[in-house]
Every structure is written in C-alpha cells, then in structure tokens.
C-alpha positions as CSV (number, residue, x, y, z in Angstrom):
1,M,-0.2,-0.1,-0.1
2,I,3.1,2.2,0.6
3,N,4.0,1.6,-3.0
4,L,0.4,2.5,-4.0
5,D,0.5,5.8,-2.3
6,A,3.9,6.4,-4.1
7,A,2.6,5.4,-7.6
8,E,-0.4,7.9,-7.2
9,L,2.0,10.7,-6.1
10,D,4.2,9.9,-9.2
11,A,0.9,9.8,-11.6
12,E,1.8,6.1,-12.6
13,T,-1.5,5.3,-13.5
14,T,-1.2,1.7,-14.8
15,E,1.2,0.7,-11.7
16,M,-1.3,2.3,-9.2
17,T,-4.3,0.3,-10.7
18,A,-2.1,-2.9,-10.6
19,L,-1.0,-2.3,-6.9
20,A,-4.5,-1.9,-5.8
21,T,-5.5,-5.0,-7.6
22,A,-2.9,-6.9,-5.9
23,A,-3.5,-5.3,-2.5
24,R,-7.3,-6.3,-2.6
25,R,-6.7,-9.9,-3.7
26,R,-4.0,-10.5,-1.1
27,A,-6.2,-9.0,1.8
28,A,-8.9,-11.2,0.5
29,A,-6.8,-14.2,0.6
30,I,-5.4,-13.4,4.1
31,T,-9.0,-12.7,5.4
32,T,-10.2,-16.0,4.1
33,E,-7.2,-17.8,6.0
34,L,-8.0,-15.8,9.2
35,E,-11.9,-16.7,9.0
36,K,-10.8,-20.5,8.7
37,R,-8.5,-20.4,11.8
38,F,-10.0,-18.0,14.0
39,G,-13.3,-16.3,14.9
40,D,-14.4,-12.8,14.7
41,A,-14.3,-12.7,18.8
42,D,-10.5,-13.4,18.8
43,P,-8.8,-10.5,20.4
44,L,-6.0,-10.4,17.7
45,A,-7.6,-12.1,14.5
46,G,-10.9,-10.1,14.9
47,P,-9.3,-6.6,14.5
48,A,-7.0,-7.8,11.7
49,Q,-9.9,-9.1,9.8
50,T,-11.8,-5.8,10.1
51,A,-8.7,-4.0,8.9
52,L,-8.1,-6.3,5.9
53,K,-11.8,-5.9,4.6
54,R,-11.0,-2.2,4.6
55,V,-8.4,-3.0,2.0
56,Q,-10.7,-4.7,-0.3
57,F,-12.7,-1.4,-1.0
58,L,-9.4,0.4,-2.0
59,T,-9.6,1.7,-5.6
60,D,-6.8,4.2,-5.4
61,A,-4.3,5.7,-2.8
62,S,-6.7,8.3,-1.2
63,G,-7.4,6.2,2.0
64,V,-4.1,4.6,2.3
65,A,-2.6,7.0,4.9
66,D,-5.6,6.6,7.2
67,L,-5.6,3.0,7.0
68,L,-1.8,2.5,7.7
69,A,-2.4,4.7,10.9
70,D,-5.1,2.4,12.1
71,W,-3.0,-0.5,11.3
72,A,-0.3,1.0,13.7
73,T,-2.7,0.6,16.5
74,L,-3.5,-3.0,15.9
75,P,-2.6,-5.5,18.7
76,L,0.3,-7.9,17.7
77,P,1.1,-11.5,19.0
78,L,4.2,-11.7,21.1
79,V,6.6,-14.5,21.3
80,I,6.7,-15.5,25.1
81,A,9.9,-17.4,26.2
82,H,8.9,-19.1,29.5
83,G,11.6,-18.2,32.3
84,P,11.8,-19.6,35.8
85,R,9.3,-19.3,38.5
86,R,11.5,-18.4,41.3
87,R,14.7,-16.1,41.0
88,T,18.0,-17.1,42.6
89,P,20.7,-14.4,43.4
90,P,23.7,-15.0,41.4
91,T,26.0,-14.8,44.4
92,S,24.3,-18.0,46.0
93,H,24.1,-19.8,42.7
94,M,26.2,-22.7,43.2
95,A,25.5,-23.0,46.9
96,D,21.7,-23.1,46.2
97,A,22.3,-25.7,43.4
98,E,24.1,-28.0,45.6
99,G,21.3,-27.9,48.1
100,D,18.1,-27.4,46.3
101,P,17.2,-29.6,43.2
102,D,14.7,-27.3,42.3
103,V,17.3,-24.6,41.4
104,H,18.7,-27.0,38.5
105,S,15.2,-27.2,37.2
106,A,14.9,-23.3,37.4
107,Q,18.2,-22.8,35.5
108,D,17.1,-25.4,32.9
109,Q,13.9,-23.4,32.2
110,S,15.6,-20.0,32.1
111,A,17.7,-21.0,28.9
112,V,16.7,-18.6,26.2
113,A,18.5,-17.7,22.9
114,V,17.7,-15.3,20.1
115,V,18.3,-16.6,16.5
116,L,18.6,-14.8,13.4
117,A,18.8,-16.8,10.0
118,S,20.0,-15.8,6.7
119,V,20.2,-17.3,3.3
120,D,23.2,-16.3,0.9
121,G,23.6,-13.2,2.9
122,R,20.1,-12.1,2.9
123,L,18.0,-12.0,6.3
124,I,15.0,-14.3,6.1
125,T,11.8,-12.3,6.4
126,G,9.2,-14.8,5.1
127,P,9.0,-18.2,3.2
128,Q,12.2,-18.6,1.1
129,V,11.8,-19.9,-2.5
130,L,14.9,-21.9,-3.4
131,R,15.7,-23.8,-6.6
132,P,15.9,-27.5,-6.2
133,S,19.4,-29.2,-5.8
134,M,20.9,-25.7,-5.9
135,V,23.5,-25.2,-3.0
136,Y,22.7,-22.3,-0.6
137,E,24.5,-21.0,2.3
138,L,22.6,-20.8,5.6
139,R,23.9,-18.7,8.4
140,L,22.7,-18.9,11.9
141,Y,23.3,-15.9,14.2
142,V,22.8,-17.1,17.9
143,R,22.9,-15.0,21.1
144,T,22.6,-17.0,24.4
145,G,22.8,-15.7,28.2
146,P,25.2,-17.1,30.7
147,W,26.2,-20.9,29.9
148,P,25.7,-23.3,32.8
149,E,28.9,-24.4,34.4
150,W,28.4,-28.1,33.3
151,A,27.8,-27.2,29.6
152,E,30.6,-27.9,27.0
153,T,28.9,-27.3,23.7
154,L,26.1,-25.6,22.1
155,E,24.4,-27.3,19.3
156,A,22.0,-26.2,16.5
157,E,20.0,-27.9,13.8
158,L,17.0,-27.8,12.0
159,L,14.1,-30.2,12.4
160,S,11.3,-31.0,10.0
161,H,9.4,-34.0,8.6
162,L,11.5,-34.3,5.6
163,T,14.1,-37.1,5.2
164,P,17.9,-36.4,4.5
165,N,17.3,-37.6,1.0
166,E,14.6,-34.7,0.5
167,V,16.5,-32.0,2.3
168,E,20.4,-31.3,3.4
169,T,20.4,-29.0,6.4
170,P,23.5,-28.1,8.4
171,A,24.3,-28.9,12.0
172,H,26.3,-26.6,14.0
173,F,28.4,-27.3,17.1
174,W,30.1,-24.6,19.2
175,P,32.6,-25.3,22.1
176,R,32.4,-23.4,25.4
177,P,33.7,-19.9,24.9
178,P,36.7,-18.8,27.0
179,S,34.2,-16.2,28.6
180,A,30.8,-17.8,29.0
181,D,29.4,-15.7,32.1
182,G,27.6,-13.2,30.2
183,P,25.7,-12.8,26.9
184,V,27.5,-14.8,23.9
185,T,27.2,-14.3,20.3
186,L,28.0,-17.0,17.9
187,N,27.4,-17.6,14.2
188,A,28.1,-20.4,11.8
189,T,27.2,-21.2,8.0
190,G,26.6,-24.5,6.4
191,T,25.1,-26.1,3.3
192,F,21.3,-26.0,2.7
193,I,19.8,-28.0,-0.3
194,L,16.3,-28.9,-1.2
195,R,15.7,-31.9,-3.1
196,F,12.0,-32.3,-2.6
197,A,8.9,-31.2,-4.8
198,L,5.5,-29.8,-3.7
199,P,2.3,-29.8,-5.7
200,A,1.4,-26.3,-7.2
201,G,0.5,-23.9,-4.8
202,S,1.4,-25.7,-1.8
203,P,2.6,-23.8,1.2
204,A,6.2,-24.0,2.4
205,P,7.1,-26.6,4.8
206,P,8.5,-25.4,8.5
207,F,12.0,-26.0,9.8
208,S,12.1,-25.6,13.4
209,V,15.3,-24.2,14.8
210,S,16.5,-26.4,17.8
211,L,19.3,-25.3,20.3
212,R,20.6,-27.2,23.2
213,W,23.7,-27.5,25.7
214,R,25.4,-30.5,26.2
215,G,27.9,-31.4,28.9
216,T,28.3,-33.4,32.3
217,R,27.0,-32.7,35.6
218,D,28.0,-35.1,38.6
219,G,29.6,-37.5,36.3
220,R,26.4,-37.9,34.1
221,P,25.6,-36.6,30.6
222,V,23.3,-33.4,30.7
223,T,21.3,-32.1,27.7
224,Q,19.4,-28.9,28.1
225,S,17.1,-27.4,25.2
226,L,16.9,-23.6,24.9
227,D,13.7,-21.6,24.1
228,T,14.3,-19.8,21.0
229,A,13.2,-16.2,20.1
230,G,13.5,-14.5,16.9
231,H,13.6,-17.0,14.1
232,R,12.1,-20.0,15.8
233,E,11.2,-21.6,12.5
234,I,12.0,-21.0,9.1
235,R,9.9,-22.0,6.0
236,C,11.5,-22.9,2.6
237,R,10.0,-24.3,-0.4
238,P,11.3,-25.3,-4.0
239,F,10.5,-22.8,-7.1
240,D,7.0,-23.3,-8.1
241,A,6.8,-22.1,-11.9
242,S,3.0,-21.3,-11.3
243,R,3.7,-18.2,-8.9
244,D,7.1,-17.5,-8.7
245,F,8.9,-14.8,-11.0
246,L,6.8,-13.9,-13.9
247,T,7.0,-11.0,-16.1
248,N,7.6,-7.0,-15.6
249,F,3.9,-6.3,-16.4
250,P,1.9,-6.3,-12.8
251,V,-1.3,-6.6,-14.3
252,F,-0.5,-9.3,-16.8
253,D,0.9,-11.1,-14.0
254,E,-2.4,-11.1,-12.2
255,R,-3.9,-12.6,-15.3
256,L,-1.2,-15.3,-15.2
257,L,-1.5,-16.1,-11.6
258,A,-5.4,-16.2,-12.0
259,L,-5.1,-18.8,-15.0
260,Y,-2.6,-20.9,-12.8
261,E,-4.7,-20.8,-9.9
262,R,-7.4,-22.3,-11.9
263,L,-5.3,-24.9,-13.3
264,H,-4.1,-26.0,-9.6
265,H,-7.6,-27.4,-8.9
266,A,-8.5,-28.9,-12.3
267,G,-7.0,-32.3,-12.0
268,Y,-4.0,-31.8,-14.3
269,D,-0.7,-34.0,-13.8
270,E,1.4,-32.2,-11.5
271,D,4.8,-32.7,-13.4
272,Q,3.3,-31.4,-16.5
273,L,1.4,-28.5,-14.9
274,Q,4.8,-27.3,-13.6
275,A,6.3,-27.7,-16.8
276,F,3.4,-25.9,-18.6
277,C,3.8,-22.9,-16.1
278,R,7.5,-22.8,-16.7
279,L,7.3,-22.8,-20.5
280,F,4.3,-20.4,-20.8
281,T,5.8,-17.9,-18.6
282,A,9.1,-18.0,-20.2
283,I,7.3,-17.5,-23.5
284,C,5.2,-14.6,-22.3
285,R,8.2,-13.0,-20.7
286,T,10.3,-13.2,-24.1
287,G,7.2,-12.4,-26.4
288,L,6.4,-9.3,-24.6
289,T,9.7,-8.0,-25.2
290,M,9.7,-8.7,-28.9
291,T,6.8,-6.4,-29.4
292,W,9.0,-3.2,-28.7
293,N,12.2,-4.9,-30.4
294,K,13.2,-2.7,-33.4
295,Q,13.9,-5.9,-35.4
296,Y,10.0,-6.5,-35.2
297,K,8.8,-3.0,-36.0
298,R,7.0,-1.9,-39.1
299,G,8.9,-2.2,-42.4
300,S,10.9,-5.1,-41.0
301,H,11.1,-8.3,-42.9
302,V,10.5,-11.1,-40.2
303,T,10.5,-14.7,-41.4
304,E,8.6,-17.4,-39.6
305,R,12.3,-19.3,-39.2
306,K,13.5,-15.9,-37.6
307,F,10.7,-15.5,-35.1
308,H,11.4,-19.3,-34.3
309,D,15.2,-18.9,-33.9
310,D,15.0,-15.6,-31.8
311,L,12.3,-17.0,-29.4
312,Y,14.1,-20.4,-28.9
313,K,17.5,-18.5,-28.3
314,E,15.6,-16.7,-25.5
315,L,14.0,-19.5,-24.0
316,Q,17.6,-21.4,-23.9
317,A,18.8,-18.6,-21.5
318,E,15.6,-18.9,-19.1
319,P,17.2,-20.5,-16.0
320,E,13.9,-21.9,-15.0
321,L,13.9,-24.3,-18.1
322,G,17.2,-25.6,-17.4
323,G,18.1,-25.9,-21.1
324,R,15.6,-28.8,-21.4
325,L,14.4,-27.7,-24.6
326,Q,13.7,-29.6,-27.9
327,R,12.9,-28.2,-31.4
328,G,12.0,-29.8,-34.7
329,S,11.7,-33.3,-33.2
330,P,9.2,-35.6,-34.6
331,L,6.0,-36.2,-32.9
332,A,2.4,-37.0,-33.6
333,L,3.1,-37.5,-37.3
334,G,4.7,-34.2,-37.5
335,Y,7.7,-32.1,-36.3
336,L,6.8,-30.0,-33.2
337,D,8.3,-26.3,-32.7
338,V,9.2,-26.3,-28.9
339,R,9.0,-28.8,-26.2
340,H,9.8,-28.6,-22.5
341,D,9.7,-31.4,-20.3
342,G,6.7,-32.8,-22.3
343,I,4.8,-29.8,-22.7
344,T,4.7,-28.5,-26.5
345,A,4.6,-24.9,-27.8
346,E,3.3,-24.3,-31.2
347,L,4.9,-20.9,-32.9
348,K,2.8,-19.2,-35.6
349,V,2.9,-16.0,-37.8
350,E,-0.1,-14.1,-38.9
351,R,0.4,-11.4,-41.7
352,K,-2.9,-10.8,-43.1
353,T,-5.6,-10.2,-40.5
354,P,-5.6,-9.2,-36.8
355,V,-5.3,-12.1,-34.2
356,T,-8.3,-12.3,-31.9
357,Q,-9.5,-15.2,-29.7
358,D,-12.1,-16.1,-32.3
359,S,-9.4,-16.3,-35.3
360,A,-6.8,-18.2,-33.2
361,H,-9.2,-21.2,-33.3
362,K,-7.7,-22.1,-36.7
363,Y,-4.3,-22.9,-35.1
364,M,-5.4,-24.6,-31.8
365,G,-5.8,-28.2,-33.4
366,Q,-2.0,-28.6,-34.1
367,P,-0.8,-28.0,-30.5
368,T,-3.5,-30.2,-29.1
369,Q,-2.4,-33.1,-31.0
370,Y,1.0,-32.8,-30.3
371,A,0.1,-32.7,-26.6
372,A,-2.1,-35.6,-27.1
373,A,0.9,-37.5,-28.3
374,D,2.6,-36.8,-25.1
375,G,-0.2,-37.8,-23.0
376,A,-0.6,-34.1,-22.0
377,R,-3.8,-32.0,-21.8
378,L,-2.2,-28.8,-21.8
379,S,-0.3,-26.9,-24.7
380,I,0.7,-23.8,-25.8
381,L,0.2,-21.5,-28.6
382,C,2.2,-18.3,-29.5
383,I,1.3,-16.1,-32.4
384,L,3.2,-13.3,-33.8
385,D,0.8,-10.9,-35.5
386,M,2.6,-9.0,-38.2
387,S,-0.5,-8.0,-39.8
388,R,-1.2,-4.3,-40.6
389,K,-2.0,-2.1,-37.6
390,T,-4.9,0.3,-38.1
391,S,-5.2,1.2,-34.2
392,P,-2.8,1.1,-31.5
393,V,-1.9,-1.9,-29.6
394,G,-3.4,-2.3,-25.9
395,V,-1.6,-3.5,-22.9
396,P,-0.6,-7.2,-22.9
397,E,-3.3,-8.6,-20.7
398,N,-5.7,-8.1,-23.9
399,Y,-3.8,-10.7,-25.8
400,L,-3.8,-13.6,-23.3
401,F,-6.5,-16.1,-23.5
402,T,-7.2,-20.0,-23.4
403,L,-8.9,-22.0,-26.1
404,Q,-10.6,-25.2,-25.4
405,P,-10.8,-27.4,-28.6
406,A,-13.3,-30.0,-29.3
407,L,-12.2,-33.6,-29.2
408,H,-13.1,-36.2,-31.8
409,G,-16.2,-38.3,-30.8
410,L,-16.8,-36.4,-27.4
411,T,-19.3,-33.9,-26.5
412,N,-18.3,-33.8,-22.9
413,P,-14.8,-35.3,-22.3
414,E,-13.6,-36.8,-19.0
415,A,-10.2,-35.0,-19.7
416,P,-10.5,-32.1,-21.8
417,S,-7.6,-30.3,-23.4
418,L,-6.7,-26.7,-22.9
419,V,-4.5,-24.3,-25.0
420,A,-3.2,-21.2,-23.5
421,A,-2.4,-18.5,-26.1
422,I,-0.4,-15.5,-26.2
423,V,-0.3,-13.0,-29.0
424,V,2.9,-11.2,-29.7
425,N,2.2,-8.0,-31.7
426,G,4.8,-7.1,-34.3
427,N,5.0,-4.7,-37.2
428,L,4.2,-1.7,-34.9
429,P,4.7,1.9,-36.5
430,T,6.3,4.6,-34.4
431,P,4.1,6.4,-32.1
432,S,4.2,9.7,-34.2
433,T,2.3,7.7,-37.0
434,W,-0.9,8.0,-35.3
435,S,-0.6,11.8,-35.0
436,R,-3.1,14.0,-36.7
437,R,-4.6,10.5,-38.0
438,R,-8.1,9.3,-37.7
439,T,-8.0,6.4,-35.1
440,P,-11.3,4.2,-34.8
441,T,-12.7,4.5,-31.3
442,Q,-14.6,2.0,-29.2
443,P,-18.4,2.0,-29.3
444,S,-19.9,4.2,-26.6
445,S,-21.2,1.1,-24.6
446,S,-17.7,0.0,-23.9
447,P,-16.1,0.9,-20.6
C-alpha cells in the first residue's frame, strides 16, 4: 500500500491500478485464511480481519494514509519465552544448586537464545523460495545468556518432517567460549539444499530451529534445550513455476496467476502443470519484449524461421527451463516447434488479419494433437501478429487467453484439453505515426 501511495504521487496510473488490484486480492486471501482459523471474537484476529476488509474496498491511494495509521494501533502477537518461577541471586548460585534440586530445574527453564537466520547473506523475512538441488549458504546468528557451568557445547540444527534424502540441512556445534558468564554471540554457516517437490500452490514446510547445551554434571551427561526467540522456525519451498518470477507487467502477472490458480484445482498431472507454467511464463516474458524490439517494427522483414530462432534462443537462456528444450523433433506424425518436459508450444506468424481469440481457433488443433501424443492435456500457442495495424495495440493482458478445442467423438470429455495462447504484436509503427490521423474508437457502450 505504501507503493500504491507512491505510484499515485508519481502519476503512474497503470502501476497504481496494478498495485491496488494486488492489495485487494492479497487482503481477500489473508481474510479467508483468518476466518478459517479464528473467529470474529478473537482478540488479535478480529481487528486484523476488520482492517483487511477495508483494504478490499481500495480503488486508489486516497485512503492509504488513514488505513496505515489505524494498522499501527492493531495488537500484535508476542513470542513469550517461559522463564523460571523463582529467582536465584547470582551470588548464591552454586551453593543453592548443591542443596536444592529445584534450582537446577529453574536454571534449565531459564535458558533462552535469540536466533537470526539468513540465506546467501539475506535475512529471512518470510517463506524462502529456493531452486531444487542448488547449493545455498544458511547462516545462523545465535545470542545466548550465561552458559551453565556444566555446559561444554552448544548445538543447533533444523528439524522437519523431511528425510535427509529430501533436504540437506546444516548442524552446528560451538565449544564453550572462554568467557561464558555473560551474553555470548555465535554464528556459523552451512550448506542448505532442497531436493523435494511440492504440488503447485502448496505452502512452504516449516523447519524448526533447535538449540541445546550438552555437557556433564555429577559425572552424568546432561542435555538442556533452549527456548528460541527470533527465528524459531523458517519456511522454505522449491521454486513453483505457477506463482514465482513472472513478467515485468504487474496486471499481466495477475492474469497469469489467476489462470494458474484455476489449473491448480483442475486435476492436471502435477509434473505437466509445473512444466506448462514454466514454459508459458518464459514464452510470455520473451514475447512481450519482442513487441518493442526494433527488429519486429513496421517495415522489418520477419520470416517465420527468424521468429522461431529468436524465441528459441531467448528460451534457452531462461534459468527456470534448465536448458531442457527440444525443437524440430518428430511427434504425433509431424515435427514440433518447441517442447519442454513434455509440454509443447506451437509458434505461428499471422500476416493478413489481426489475431483475436476467435481467429486463433484455426491454430489450436496442432498443439492439441502434439500434446495428446505426449499424454498431456495442456499445450501452448504463441502467435506473432505481423498484420497491418490500423489502431494502436493495447496492454499485454488483452492478448492472453485460453482455447478449449473440441475432441473427436466426444461432447463432454472426461479429460478435456486446454490451449493457452499469447499474441505477440509485431509490425508496429512509431508513435508519431498516429499523430493527426483518424483512429477508430470503441463503441460508446464499452468502458
């Protein structure tokens, strides 16, 4: 909302609209989650729900300042670290410990440490999105109080329900420092690698930070756990192509996210859905930059081969695709244009008529058949529109749509196919071309 207020001050109308839409959607999602977990009478969740509902009515930045001022008064949950029920003067610490077994218990309960965690030098402030099998550096900063006299080492590790084959987490061991009578600050780094996968849209699993002292007392081994403040747990998940790193167009991203959200619950194969989201997002990101590339402006001679080569070259540089791309491979009695992990993208160039959702139907059969040969229900159609432009092009979300082809012999198929289409507008004139030229207008009934 602060960014929304700044966008209005800078007269960035497009960005302001996108930020207002994002704020409303996120507020609605958080409100739904709070309603599921807490009642309206909850002393913390109730006021938060009321504040979030006000965000859902934002259309501009006029009410942001008042809203943020009210938010500053909301009650916040606090992390309470349980301490001892009785206090022991430091001067009689050892004497009491020898004669009163309850003192040991009080000392054990009073152990508290503050932990801060960072990944690759960046402090963790929310769920971390990490690339599978990539090596990351996890650093822990730990600040403890005075060490017990029997404590010889401090151990730190991350606990989760995942197996060592699914995630590699560091374990740290610090020996007793020379001066352990006061606060002690320690830090260490270790390797952190995710090797597991999650269904699209799934939340990040938690990793609890466990701290404990080890040593000997009266000749017997002793272990004492410490209460943790700060990063009591961290959440990490693998990169999800259906919601991470889209394009540089906020409203277009909202459309993509809405499409992917619908697909999450439509029963598609999980691996195919992830591959589809990766490839379609990469094609959209590349295609949207082609619109404003001078090589594709009016007067340029762009062959279908050049379009294929340029797009394929850019896709090879997309890190999310990992170089797993094919082109020209035989499939379904033909030769495909681009394929990534079993998802096919068909590339077309239209030179005569403007491409619309209705006119794109003539192209959707080809990617559908390629997909069927791979056992996939999802496919992609990317059309370069090189037709003559009699009106200026609109924002990119106008040229994103889906097509649902009819399937042979079926009127209500159990497993329907879906083609996601993106139109890349080329053959654009310079802006001054529209100056002093009569440009068609939309009918008056249109918004």
